[in-house]
N, C-alpha and C positions, 0 to 999 in steps of 0.2 A: 858624137852622140852615142854611137854603138859602144865605145869604150866606157863611157860614163855608166851606161846601163849595166854592163858586165860588172863594173866595180860595185854598183849598188847591190846586185844580186850576190856578190861575194861577201858582203858584210855578215858578221856573225848574227845568228838569229836573235840573240839577246839584245843586240843594239837596235835591230829593227823593231823589236817589241817595245823597247824603251822609247823609240821615236813615234810610235803609234799612239794617238790620244786614247785614253781609256773612256769607255762609255759606261754610264751608270745604268741601273735597271730601267727598263722601259716604263714610262708613266702612261696611265690611261686618262682619257678625257673625263672630266667630272660628269656625273649623271645629269641629264637634262632637267631643267626646272628645279634646280637646287641652288642654295647659297653656300659659299665657302665660309669658314670661320672668320676669315679676314673681312669678307663682304658684310657679314652680320655685324661685326665690330664697327665697320664704317657706316652702318645705318641703312644698308640696302634691304628692301622688302620685296618679296615675290608678289607679282600680280597674277600669276598662274602657277599652280602646283603640279600640273600634268595629270590631275585626277578628275577635276570638275571645273565648272565655270563660276564658282562662288566668287562674288565680288564684281561680276559683270552682268550687264543687262542690255536689252535691245533699246535703241533710241525711242524715248517716249513711253517706255513700258518697264518701269522699275520692277525688279524681281523676276523678270522674264528673259532668259538668255536666248529664246527662240530655238526652233528645231533645225534651222539651217546651219547653225554653228555647233559643231560637235568636237570631240577629241579624237584625233587620229595621229598615229605615229608620234605620240608624246607631244602633240602640238594642238593648239586651237586651229580648227580646220573649217573652212567654209565649203559646205556641200551645195554646189550650185544646182543640183537636181531637185532640191526642195523648193516648194512653191512660195514659202514664206521668205520675206526679205527684210533687211534692216541692219544698220551698222551696230556693232557691238561696242558698248561703252563701259568704262569703269564706274563702279558705284561711287567712288570717292573722287573729289576734285583736288587738283594740285596747282600750287603756285610755282615758285622757283623749284626746279627739279632737274635730276639727271636720270634719263630713261635709257635702258638698254634692252635690246631684244634681237631675235633672229627671225628672218622671213624667208619663205621659199614660194615661188610663184609657178603656176602652171603655164604651159605653152599658150601664147596669146593672152596671158592673164594681166589683170589690172586690179590694184587695190591701193591702200594708202594708210598711213599712220597719222591721225589727226590729234591735235592737242589744244588746250585752252578752249574746249568746246563748252558752250553755255547751253544747257539743256532746258529749253523752253519751247515746247511744241506749239504754243499759242502764237509765238512771235517768229519762230524759225522753222522752216520746212524740213531741213536736214542739218546734220552736224557741220557740214562744210559752209553753212551760212555764217558761222562765227569762227570755226577752228582752222588755222593753217594746217598744211599737210606736207608730210614727206612722202614723195611718190614711191610706190611699189609697182614695178612694171616689167613685163617682158619687152625690152626695148626693141628687139628685132621682129617680134611677132605681133605686137599690138600697134594699132594705128597711131596712138599717142606718142609712140617712139619717134615719129617723124615731126613732132611739134616741139619747138624750142621751149624749154622750161617745163616740159611734161615728162621727162625721162626719169628713170630710176635714180633716187637720191636727190632729185631737185626739190627745192621748196616750191611746191606746185604752183605754176603760173606766175611766180614772183622772181625767183632766182635760180638760174641753171647751175648745176654742180660744176665746180672748178675742174674736176676730172671725173672719170667714170670707172671706178674700181669694182663695179658690179660683177657678180659671178653668173655663169650661164644658167639658163632655166633648169629648175630641178635641184639646184645646189643652194645651200644655206648662205644667207648674207647677214652679217652682223651689223647692227645699227646702234648708234648712240645719238640721242637728242638731248642737248644740254641748254637749259634756259635759266639764266640767273641775272637779276637786276636789268632785264631788257636785252641782255646779250644772248643771242641765239646761235648755236653751233650744231651742225649736222656732221656726223661721222658715218662713213660707209666702209665696212671692212677695214677699219683702223685709219682711214684717210679722212681728214677734215675737208669736206666738199662744199660746205656752205657756212658762211659767217655773216651775221647782220645784227642790227639792233632794232628792237621793236618799240622803243620809246623815243626815237629820234624822228625828225621831220622826214628823213629818207624813207622811213617805213610807210608813212602816209603817201609819199610819192610813188612807192612801189605798188601800193594797192590801187591808187588812182590810175595806173597804167595797166591794170590787170582785168580779168573777167569779173573780179569781185568789186569793182568800183561803184556799183549801184546797190551794194549791200552795206548799209550804214554801220553795222556792228562787226563786220568781218575784221578779225585781227585786233580787236579793241580790248579784249579781256586779258588780264594778267593772271588769271586762275581759271581752271575748268577741267573737264574730264578728258581722259585719253580715249581715243576711238579707233577701232579697226574697221576699215571700210568694206562694206558689201557692195562690190561692183559687178556682181553676178559672174564672178570668175573664181575658180578654185585657188585657194591660197592657204598657207600654213604659217602660224606664228608660235614661237616657243621662247623659253628662257627670258621671259618678260619680267624685268625687275626695275625698281625705281628707288631713288634716294631723294629726299627733300633737302633743300639747302636751308 
């Protein structure tokens, strides 16, 4: 081995340079809450521009984003010190969609990304009475982390993630929720962690075996609002974009 090393060091500098891969100029990450030219061409739309909460409102209060949701560090941020409470919903409803975003949770934090939420406060107390949820959680710090199907990336109380590629508390996690023709897929940090079908009998069976079994309209809608959950824990969301199918 010693002779081989000496032989390598004896090679002409020009040969060593030729054997070394060339690196191009360093590239910077795109600015948060923006769309690339390709994304625009593909039909992606921003749900948050990093400047204001236009297009969002508190559950049951159209036109009111609430004072507990603010903008911090280029993200939608839940300030748990505020007395006001309420989940944040999109003004628009979505049927088949591809949703991407990033989340960051506080120590011992809990939140969630709900979809197909039917906003009717006369019939439903909260968004989770109708909308399924992708769990957002500090797995190690929050008590829900000890409950099967309640951990980060899970289809909350219905399907546990096939793996747990979640990053540590304080780091950004990339999420994709894709729902098309009843086929539902969750991706966490690029890994497909949940796959199911919401129009097959198996979906009804899943609900019947969950905490939602006594809520007749849970998981029944094929269109609805996107919701960010106020679970009285500090949480951040950014780079929220959606594409309709």
